[in-house]
C-alpha positions as CSV (number, residue, x, y, z in Angstrom):
1,M,0.2,17.0,-9.2
2,Q,3.3,15.0,-10.7
3,Q,3.0,13.6,-14.0
4,Y,3.6,10.2,-14.6
5,D,4.8,8.4,-17.6
6,T,3.0,5.5,-18.5
7,Q,5.9,3.7,-20.0
8,Q,7.9,4.4,-16.5
9,I,5.0,3.0,-14.8
10,S,4.9,-0.1,-16.4
11,M,8.7,-0.4,-16.4
12,K,8.7,0.4,-12.7
13,K,8.9,-2.7,-10.6
14,F,6.6,-3.3,-7.2
15,N,8.2,-4.0,-4.3
16,I,5.6,-5.9,-2.2
17,P,6.8,-7.3,0.7
18,K,6.8,-11.4,0.7
19,R,5.3,-11.8,4.2
20,F,2.5,-9.5,2.8
21,S,2.0,-11.7,-0.6
22,F,1.9,-14.8,1.6
23,G,-0.8,-13.0,3.7
24,L,-2.9,-12.1,0.8
25,S,-2.2,-15.8,-1.1
26,F,-3.4,-17.2,2.2
27,S,-6.4,-15.0,2.6
28,L,-7.9,-15.8,-0.9
29,L,-7.6,-19.7,-0.6
30,S,-8.9,-19.3,3.3
31,F,-12.0,-17.6,1.4
32,L,-12.3,-19.9,-1.4
33,V,-12.1,-22.7,1.0
34,L,-14.9,-21.3,3.0
35,F,-16.9,-20.2,-0.2
36,F,-16.5,-24.0,-1.5
37,G,-17.1,-25.7,2.0
38,V,-20.3,-23.5,2.4
39,L,-21.3,-24.3,-1.3
40,L,-21.1,-28.4,-0.4
41,F,-22.8,-27.6,2.8
42,A,-25.7,-25.9,1.2
43,S,-25.7,-28.7,-1.6
44,N,-26.3,-31.5,0.8
45,I,-29.2,-29.7,2.8
46,Y,-31.0,-29.1,-0.6
47,I,-30.0,-33.0,-1.4
48,T,-31.5,-34.0,1.6
49,N,-34.5,-31.8,1.5
50,E,-35.1,-33.7,-1.7
51,D,-34.6,-37.1,-0.7
52,E,-36.8,-36.5,2.3
53,E,-39.6,-34.9,-0.1
54,R,-38.9,-37.5,-2.5
55,N,-39.5,-40.4,0.2
56,S,-42.9,-38.6,1.9
57,I,-44.2,-38.7,-2.0
58,L,-43.0,-42.2,-2.1
59,K,-44.5,-43.6,1.0
60,Q,-48.0,-41.3,0.2
61,Q,-48.2,-43.5,-3.1
62,L,-47.5,-46.7,-1.0
63,S,-50.1,-46.1,1.6
64,I,-52.6,-45.2,-1.3
65,T,-51.7,-48.0,-2.8
66,A,-51.6,-50.3,0.1
67,D,-55.3,-48.9,0.9
68,K,-56.8,-49.6,-2.0
69,I,-55.3,-53.4,-2.0
70,E,-56.7,-53.7,1.3
71,D,-60.3,-52.4,0.0
72,I,-59.7,-54.9,-2.7
73,I,-59.4,-57.5,-0.4
74,E,-62.1,-56.8,1.7
75,S,-64.5,-56.6,-0.8
76,R,-63.6,-60.2,-2.3
77,L,-63.7,-61.5,1.5
78,Y,-67.1,-59.9,2.1
79,I,-68.3,-61.9,-1.1
80,L,-66.9,-65.0,0.5
81,D,-68.8,-64.3,3.9
82,E,-71.7,-63.9,2.0
83,L,-71.7,-67.2,0.6
84,E,-70.9,-68.8,3.6
85,S,-73.8,-67.3,5.6
86,Y,-76.1,-68.6,2.6
87,V,-74.4,-72.3,2.8
88,R,-75.0,-72.0,6.6
89,V,-78.5,-71.5,6.3
90,M,-78.9,-73.6,3.3
91,P,-76.5,-76.4,3.7
92,E,-78.2,-78.6,1.0
93,I,-78.2,-75.5,-1.9
94,D,-78.2,-77.3,-5.3
95,Q,-76.4,-75.9,-8.6
96,A,-79.4,-73.8,-10.0
97,A,-79.8,-71.8,-6.6
98,F,-76.0,-71.4,-6.4
99,E,-76.0,-69.9,-9.8
100,V,-78.3,-67.5,-8.7
101,L,-76.7,-66.6,-5.7
102,A,-73.4,-66.3,-7.5
103,Q,-74.8,-64.4,-10.4
104,T,-76.0,-61.6,-8.5
105,M,-72.7,-61.8,-6.2
106,L,-70.7,-61.3,-9.3
107,E,-72.5,-58.8,-10.8
108,R,-71.7,-56.2,-8.2
109,D,-67.8,-57.2,-8.1
110,P,-67.6,-57.7,-12.0
111,V,-63.7,-58.5,-11.7
112,V,-64.6,-61.5,-9.6
113,R,-64.7,-64.1,-12.4
114,S,-66.6,-67.6,-11.0
115,L,-67.5,-68.3,-7.6
116,Q,-66.5,-72.3,-6.3
117,L,-67.9,-74.2,-3.5
118,A,-66.2,-77.4,-2.6
119,R,-67.6,-79.8,0.1
120,N,-65.2,-82.2,1.6
121,S,-62.4,-80.3,-0.4
122,V,-63.6,-81.2,-3.4
123,I,-65.6,-78.6,-5.8
124,S,-69.1,-79.2,-6.3
125,H,-70.8,-76.0,-7.4
126,I,-69.2,-73.6,-9.3
127,Y,-70.5,-69.9,-11.6
128,P,-70.2,-69.5,-14.1
129,V,-70.3,-73.2,-15.2
130,T,-69.1,-72.1,-18.9
131,N,-65.4,-72.3,-19.1
132,N,-65.2,-73.6,-15.7
133,E,-66.4,-77.4,-16.5
134,E,-63.1,-78.8,-15.7
135,A,-63.0,-77.2,-12.1
136,L,-65.9,-79.3,-11.2
137,G,-65.4,-82.4,-9.3
138,H,-61.7,-81.3,-8.5
139,F,-59.9,-82.8,-5.3
140,L,-58.1,-79.6,-3.8
141,L,-55.9,-81.8,-1.6
142,D,-54.3,-83.6,-4.9
143,D,-53.6,-80.1,-6.6
144,A,-50.0,-78.9,-5.4
145,N,-50.6,-75.4,-6.4
146,Q,-54.0,-75.4,-3.8
147,K,-52.7,-77.9,-1.2
148,A,-50.7,-75.9,1.1
149,D,-53.3,-72.8,0.9
150,V,-56.4,-75.6,1.7
151,L,-54.5,-77.2,4.5
152,L,-53.6,-74.1,5.9
153,M,-57.3,-72.4,5.7
154,Y,-58.1,-75.9,7.7
155,K,-55.7,-75.1,10.6
156,L,-56.6,-71.8,11.1
157,H,-60.1,-71.7,10.3
158,T,-60.0,-68.9,8.0
159,A,-59.6,-67.3,4.8
160,T,-56.3,-67.4,2.8
161,I,-55.2,-65.4,-0.2
162,S,-53.0,-67.1,-2.8
163,G,-51.8,-66.3,-6.3
164,P,-51.2,-66.0,-8.7
165,L,-52.1,-69.6,-9.3
166,K,-52.6,-71.6,-12.5
167,L,-55.5,-72.9,-12.7
168,R,-57.4,-75.9,-14.1
169,Q,-59.0,-73.9,-16.7
170,G,-55.7,-72.8,-18.0
171,E,-55.6,-69.1,-16.5
172,K,-53.8,-67.4,-13.6
173,A,-55.7,-66.1,-11.0
174,W,-55.6,-64.9,-7.2
175,W,-57.2,-67.8,-5.2
176,F,-59.4,-66.8,-2.2
177,V,-60.4,-69.6,0.0
178,N,-62.8,-69.6,2.7
179,P,-63.8,-72.4,5.5
180,S,-67.3,-73.0,5.6
181,V,-69.8,-75.6,7.6
C-alpha cells in the first residue's frame, strides 16, 4: 500500500472532465427544482385542504345560525298567528282582555317587548301600556318608517318583518306585522 503525503494530496490538482462537472451541476439543479416543486405542490395541497376545512366549518356555523334565526322568527310569527286567531273569534276585544291575552303570550317569549293591535292601520290596543302610550292611536300609514311594510303586508296578505326601526317610543326594534280581519 502506497503512503501519501497529505501535503502532496492537497497540492495535487484533480482533473475532473468539464462535461462531468456540467452533468453534476445539472443533476443537482434538476434535483433542487424537483424537490422545491414537490414541496410547493405539497404546500398547495395543504393550504387547499386548510381552506376547504375552514369553509366547511364556516358553512356549518352559518347553517346553525340560520336555523336559530328561523326558529326565533317562527316563534314570533306564532305569537302573531295566535293573536290573529283570538281577534277573529273576538273581533270586539277591549283593552283589558287584550292585556290579559298579551301578557300570557309575552310570558312565553320574554324577548318580545310589546304586542299591538291596529285596526284600519291605527294602533288601538297595546301591551304593556307603560312606556308605550305614545304609540296608541298612531296611524301607521303616516309613519315613513312603517308605511312601506304596512302596504306590503296588505298587498301580499302575509306577515312582514322589518327593522331595526326607530319606534315612536324612542327604541329600536324589529317589527313583525301581520294582517288580521
